PAZA-885962 format. One line per 10 residues: number of its first residue (from 1); their letters; for each residue x, y, z of C-alpha. Coordinates in steps of 0.02 Angstrom, whole numbers, m for minus. Layout:
% residues N
NUM> A> X:Y:Z; ...
//
This chain:
% residues 506
1> MKILTIACLA> 0:0:2; 140:117:42; 221:81:m124; 61:116:m218; 43:285:m131; 217:331:m175; 188:288:m358; 31:397:m367; 123:549:m293; 264:531:m418
11> SALWLTGCAT> 149:525:m559; 50:678:m498; 211:779:m484; 263:727:m659; 96:781:m732; 102:947:m641; 277:985:m716; 210:944:m891; 69:1065:m867; 168:1213:m809
21> TGPSETNTAG> 308:1196:m931; 296:1323:m1069; 280:1266:m1247; 433:1253:m1359; 465:1380:m1495; 487:1316:m1674; 603:1413:m1784; 578:1437:m1974; 678:1289:m2019; 556:1176:m1935
31> TTAPASSSTP> 672:1127:m1786; 629:1151:m1605; 715:1289:m1507; 733:1293:m1316; 611:1405:m1231; 678:1577:m1173; 736:1587:m992; 669:1766:m973; 496:1793:m897; 371:1854:m1037
41> SPQAPHTPVY> 290:2024:m1007; 108:2023:m977; 1:2072:m1130; m98:2231:m1132; m279:2212:m1108; m382:2197:m1274; m478:2351:m1321; m608:2328:m1453; m618:2455:m1597; m774:2505:m1689
51> PNGPLQPIAL> m791:2603:m1853; m880:2746:m1769; m815:2731:m1589; m890:2634:m1443; m1065:2564:m1462; m1207:2683:m1423; m1392:2646:m1385; m1497:2669:m1543; m1630:2796:m1528; m1810:2752:m1573
61> AQASGGEVAS> m1806:2882:m1718; m1655:2795:m1794; m1730:2622:m1782; m1895:2664:m1858; m1816:2707:m2028; m1742:2532:m2056; m1823:2391:m2154; m1833:2206:m2104; m1786:2084:m2241; m1924:1975:m2293
71> LSTPADLWDR> m1888:1788:m2258; m2024:1728:m2376; m1988:1671:m2554; m2052:1772:m2697; m2214:1697:m2759; m2164:1723:m2938; m2033:1824:m3044; m2146:1979:m3039; m2142:1980:m2850; m1953:1962:m2855
81> IRRGFAMPDL> m1934:2109:m2973; m2051:2219:m2868; m1942:2186:m2710; m1790:2246:m2806; m1860:2411:m2864; m1729:2540:m2810; m1738:2686:m2934; m1826:2848:m2882; m2002:2863:m2967; m2012:2996:m3107
91> QHELVQDREQ> m2149:3116:m3082; m2205:3182:m3254; m2370:3199:m3349; m2291:3092:m3488; m2293:2943:m3363; m2483:2950:m3355; m2494:2962:m3543; m2390:2804:m3565; m2485:2708:m3428; m2651:2744:m3517
101> WYATRPDYMQ> m2569:2692:m3681; m2506:2522:m3613; m2672:2488:m3510; m2783:2507:m3658; m2683:2383:m3762; m2699:2219:m3664; m2662:2112:m3806; m2500:2194:m3846; m2449:2180:m3660; m2493:1997:m3653
111> RMTERSSKYL> m2386:1960:m3807; m2244:2065:m3744; m2241:1992:m3568; m2267:1807:m3629; m2116:1835:m3753; m2013:1897:m3603; m2041:1747:m3499; m1889:1661:m3580; m1769:1791:m3530; m1822:1885:m3373
121> FHIVEELERR> m1759:1766:m3246; m1580:1773:m3320; m1589:1962:m3325; m1657:1977:m3146; m1518:1858:m3083; m1384:1963:m3166; m1451:2126:m3102; m1456:2059:m2923; m1285:1992:m2937; m1218:2168:m2984
131> GMPTELALLP> m1328:2251:m2856; m1425:2348:m2990; m1608:2405:m2985; m1726:2270:m3050; m1825:2407:m3146; m1690:2383:m3276; m1752:2206:m3313; m1902:2295:m3389; m1798:2403:m3512; m1816:2280:m3659
141> YIESAFNPQA> m2003:2307:m3656; m1961:2485:m3704; m1817:2448:m3824; m1884:2302:m3925; m2038:2232:m3838; m1922:2084:m3786; m1896:2036:m3974; m1718:1984:m3999; m1738:1990:m4177; m1790:2173:m4184
151> VSSAKAAGMW> m1696:2291:m4293; m1722:2477:m4292; m1720:2595:m4436; m1545:2649:m4372; m1484:2472:m4379; m1491:2443:m4194; m1515:2258:m4159; m1575:2134:m4020; m1685:2151:m3872; m1566:2280:m3796
161> QFMPATGTYF> m1552:2371:m3971; m1363:2394:m3990; m1294:2494:m4135; m1157:2404:m4229; m1015:2517:m4165; m1075:2507:m3987; m1092:2322:m4003; m916:2310:m4056; m852:2417:m3908; m933:2297:m3790
171> DLKQNAFRDD> m855:2144:m3882; m1017:2085:m3969; m958:1988:m4116; m1046:2030:m4285; m994:1919:m4427; m1058:1816:m4567; m1124:1681:m4453; m1185:1761:m4297; m1231:1926:m4222; m1200:1933:m4033
181> RRDVLASTRA> m1308:2092:m4016; m1454:1969:m4024; m1371:1835:m3907; m1467:1826:m3742; m1309:1808:m3631; m1192:1920:m3723; m1311:2059:m3754; m1372:2059:m3574; m1196:2065:m3515; m1150:2207:m3626
191> ALDYLQKLYG> m1310:2308:m3586; m1282:2301:m3397; m1097:2341:m3424; m1154:2500:m3524; m1283:2550:m3393; m1166:2530:m3251; m1038:2637:m3350; m1165:2770:m3381; m1223:2774:m3199; m1043:2795:m3148
201> MFGDWHLALA> m1033:2942:m3268; m1188:3035:m3214; m1233:2971:m3040; m1415:2963:m3087; m1518:2826:m3163; m1632:2935:m3262; m1488:3021:m3343; m1403:2853:m3371; m1556:2793:m3459; m1563:2953:m3564
211> AYNWGEGSVG> m1382:2921:m3614; m1420:2743:m3656; m1552:2801:m3778; m1477:2967:m3838; m1285:2938:m3808; m1174:2995:m3662; m1103:3138:m3761; m1270:3213:m3803; m1329:3206:m3621; m1157:3277:m3562
221> RAIARNQKLG> m1176:3424:m3687; m1355:3449:m3630; m1297:3455:m3446; m1157:3579:m3486; m1276:3698:m3579; m1399:3699:m3433; m1256:3725:m3303; m1189:3873:m3413; m1366:3952:m3414; m1387:3920:m3227
231> LGTSYNELNM> m1522:3794:m3250; m1553:3625:m3166; m1476:3468:m3236; m1609:3334:m3188; m1692:3225:m3320; m1852:3336:m3329; m1748:3495:m3349; m1638:3448:m3494; m1680:3492:m3672; m1679:3324:m3772
241> PAETRMYVPK> m1767:3242:m3919; m1942:3185:m3912; m1889:3000:m3908; m1776:3024:m3766; m1901:3132:m3673; m2023:2992:m3684; m1897:2853:m3641; m1897:2855:m3453; m2087:2894:m3439; m2117:2733:m3537
251> LQAVKNIVAN> m2003:2635:m3418; m2094:2712:m3267; m2263:2672:m3338; m2215:2496:m3361; m2142:2487:m3188; m2308:2560:m3113; m2411:2430:m3205; m2295:2288:m3141; m2300:2355:m2967; m2495:2364:m2964
261> PDAFKTELPL> m2576:2273:m3115; m2743:2278:m3029; m2745:2467:m3027; m2729:2464:m3221; m2845:2316:m3249; m2699:2221:m3320; m2665:2031:m3297; m2482:1981:m3300; m2448:1806:m3358; m2369:1689:m3224
271> IENHPYFQTV> m2183:1685:m3237; m2108:1564:m3110; m1951:1614:m3013; m1857:1474:m3098; m1727:1474:m3239; m1805:1445:m3413; m1654:1383:m3498; m1488:1298:m3469; m1324:1321:m3556; m1256:1172:m3651
281> DITHDIDVEL> m1078:1153:m3716; m1044:1126:m3894; m888:1031:m3944; m902:1013:m4130; m995:1099:m4278; m1179:1048:m4280; m1328:1087:m4380; m1465:1194:m4300; m1596:1068:m4365; m1504:927:m4286
291> VATLADIREA> m1492:1014:m4115; m1681:1050:m4121; m1707:863:m4161; m1597:797:m4022; m1672:917:m3897; m1848:877:m3951; m1898:1055:m3984; m1956:1152:m4129; m1823:1242:m4223; m1917:1405:m4198
301> DFRALNPSFN> m1905:1377:m4008; m1720:1351:m4024; m1689:1507:m4121; m1795:1603:m3992; m1663:1561:m3863; m1515:1572:m3984; m1565:1722:m4097; m1382:1767:m4134; m1363:1621:m4259; m1404:1679:m4436
311> RPVIFAAGTT> m1351:1522:m4527; m1410:1339:m4523; m1253:1276:m4434; m1166:1319:m4263; m971:1327:m4266; m904:1265:m4111; m743:1363:m4130; m844:1525:m4119; m990:1470:m4005; m942:1355:m3866
321> RILLPWDNAK> m1116:1350:m3791; m1305:1363:m3837; m1460:1380:m3738; m1596:1249:m3717; m1755:1243:m3617; m1723:1181:m3442; m1794:1006:m3466; m1747:983:m3644; m1560:1007:m3607; m1555:835:m3524
331> VFHRNLEARK> m1651:760:m3674; m1519:832:m3792; m1373:761:m3694; m1453:592:m3686; m1489:586:m3873; m1318:658:m3923; m1236:522:m3819; m1341:391:m3908; m1296:457:m4083; m1155:352:m4149
341> EGQYASWTVW> m1154:371:m4336; m1163:516:m4467; m1101:693:m4471; m1158:826:m4352; m1136:971:m4477; m1188:973:m4664; m1109:1142:m4698; m931:1214:m4683; m850:1373:m4738; m750:1405:m4899
351> SVPSTMSVSE> m632:1564:m4906; m664:1630:m5086; m497:1644:m5174; m540:1780:m5299; m692:1891:m5340; m817:1791:m5437; m997:1780:m5487; m1125:1686:m5384; m1148:1566:m5524; m964:1524:m5531
361> AAQRAGISEN> m949:1505:m5342; m1104:1387:m5343; m1028:1285:m5475; m862:1264:m5375; m955:1229:m5221; m1064:1096:m5299; m1233:1184:m5255; m1367:1276:m5352; m1353:1461:m5373; m1520:1486:m5290
371> DLRKVNNIPP> m1475:1380:m5136; m1302:1474:m5118; m1390:1640:m5124; m1516:1585:m4993; m1400:1510:m4866; m1277:1653:m4874; m1407:1794:m4897; m1329:1856:m5059; m1421:2004:m5136; m1454:2010:m5319
381> RMLIKAGSAL> m1332:2089:m5446; m1181:2064:m5337; m1008:1980:m5355; m931:1890:m5205; m768:1975:m5159; m606:1882:m5135; m575:1826:m4956; m765:1810:m4916; m814:1676:m4794; m945:1582:m4893
391> MVPRSTTTRQ> m1051:1437:m4820; m1053:1291:m4930; m1105:1105:m4914; m982:996:m4817; m935:837:m4901; m956:669:m4818; m765:647:m4804; m737:811:m4713; m696:783:m4534; m609:952:m4486
401> DVSSHLADNG> m723:1085:m4405; m714:1266:m4458; m564:1357:m4384; m582:1485:m4246; m522:1622:m4357; m654:1598:m4487; m789:1562:m4358; m753:1725:m4262; m699:1841:m4401; m775:1776:m4564
411> QLAFTPEVVT> m867:1913:m4665; m955:1917:m4829; m909:2055:m4942; m996:2097:m5115; m956:2214:m5261; m1087:2267:m5392; m1088:2162:m5547; m1015:2255:m5695; m1154:2301:m5813; m1107:2306:m5999
421> RRTTVRAGKG> m1191:2361:m6160; m1175:2285:m6331; m1092:2420:m6432; m1026:2436:m6616; m873:2539:m6660; m796:2575:m6824; m624:2508:m6861; m487:2634:m6914; m349:2606:m7039; m247:2457:m6997
431> ETVASIARRY> m361:2411:m6854; m341:2237:m6786; m426:2130:m6655; m280:2166:m6537; m280:2350:m6566; m472:2357:m6530; m446:2250:m6374; m308:2374:m6311; m405:2527:m6353; m559:2469:m6244
441> KLTAGNVADW> m456:2369:m6112; m533:2199:m6171; m458:2034:m6208; m417:1989:m6390; m503:1830:m6367; m672:1913:m6316; m660:2033:m6456; m627:1891:m6589; m766:1787:m6508; m901:1923:m6523
451> NDVRTNAAFK> m856:1955:m6703; m826:1776:m6759; m654:1806:m6811; m477:1742:m6768; m373:1830:m6635; m249:1888:m6763; m380:1950:m6885; m377:2127:m6961; m529:2240:m6994; m564:2347:m7143
461> VGQQVVVYLP> m570:2532:m7127; m747:2582:m7071; m796:2403:m7030; m919:2388:m6882; m848:2293:m6736; m948:2225:m6590; m885:2256:m6414; m964:2249:m6243; m916:2396:m6139; m956:2438:m5949
471> VRQPQAGRSA> m1098:2560:m5922; m1036:2713:m5840; m1154:2821:m5730; m1168:3003:m5788; m1083:3125:m5666; m1133:3307:m5630; m1035:3431:m5732; m969:3296:m5848; m945:3354:m6024; m1076:3286:m6147
481> SRSNAASKRP> m949:3275:m6280; m885:3097:m6322; m765:3024:m6437; m820:2986:m6613; m822:2798:m6573; m920:2824:m6412; m1041:2948:m6484; m1103:2827:m6610; m1134:2675:m6496; m1308:2605:m6520
491> VTQVRKGGTP> m1367:2510:m6371; m1450:2350:m6424; m1417:2230:m6267; m1374:2254:m6086; m1282:2108:m5998; m1234:2087:m5816; m1093:1991:m5731; m916:1953:m5787; m868:1924:m5962; m1011:1935:m6085
501> SKVKRR> m1062:1776:m6175; m1065:1761:m6366; m1215:1828:m6455; m1280:1818:m6628; m1230:1951:m6748; m1367:2062:m6825
//
């Protein structure tokens, strides 16, 4: 018993020593250094620091102005939009005018809001992510009635109505195969970037919207004029075009209707607070028709979500993702994985080596002239310029997809066809096929062909020689006098295109 008591005391003393011994210090090399023999100085007591000094009781007046965040989930997307309203309301008689205009057109409002149901959730998500007012989700109602294919008389395109130059500034690709000003994701990103930029410039959402419609330079100059005259610089006080004057009142009117549709006897269609579409990665060129088939949707529904594609094929090197309705994205993946045979794309791109007629290009590509014009939107009476990116059928043996350079930068350029007239000129003394050709910058072969003679033939003095010469448009102030040969040209036939074909002599 005595031995057991001594053992317990020894263990207790050993444990007490372990508890009171300070921890070892570790140097930067990872080895353990001996503890310092000096006694550490006691630390100063901790004093909390607050941004505005020590905490003070909140007065009742201060507490009454705060809002409590709602814990309930929005009933639908309209409710979510209403909760995010953050712009000051515009008070103007034009607002009441536009409210009346929209409220008396229920069919138009119904079509417009139903069309928006595909895109609104994404726009609201982006606005909330950036901390921007959700009123801006209603702006495409004013710009395009939420039609991504809308084109204005000034060539602005898409539901956010970007001009070509502004679209280029915000990195919206515009080439022969797609126009990102119509793309749902790209155009929304660019529009919100632009609106944020404008708000940063003017510090006022109404002025930012005016600049979105009229241009920041125009709004800046209008503000400078009012400042110089000692006038106010708010939206209502600036001198601006009628379209811009009406722009914010239109948005305010739509906002008011969305905020309280019953007050305007308007019924908004249900838009669930849920994504309408999913993004799907594209790894190889694929026909639009095939995508629609694999996703089990109509081609029109596919193009409504992917309105930037203006050709029957999607090039993976230029477009890495597409949009599909939420449920159909899974159907597409399943059917794509099950597809084992056949090509995905029936079209490719041919870089035209030299300027040529549509008929010649069609012959080289192995397609009818009518089909080539249709798939490439080639206008009549035009030649295809060298370097143009022309969409042509893809052979069954072609395995290589279109390069990223062509997919991103391919352009179609045209030049007017040369219009020629059948003309007769009189041969001079010693005139030959070669000399006539030199005089009118023609080939000797064509001159010989048109006149049924050999290329080394000579003409008699005064003999009428048939040539086809380009038609020149008359210019103001141009002299009416012509050379003797030109003044006697009887016009008997007009031809278009490259080299005129042989015609019968008369």
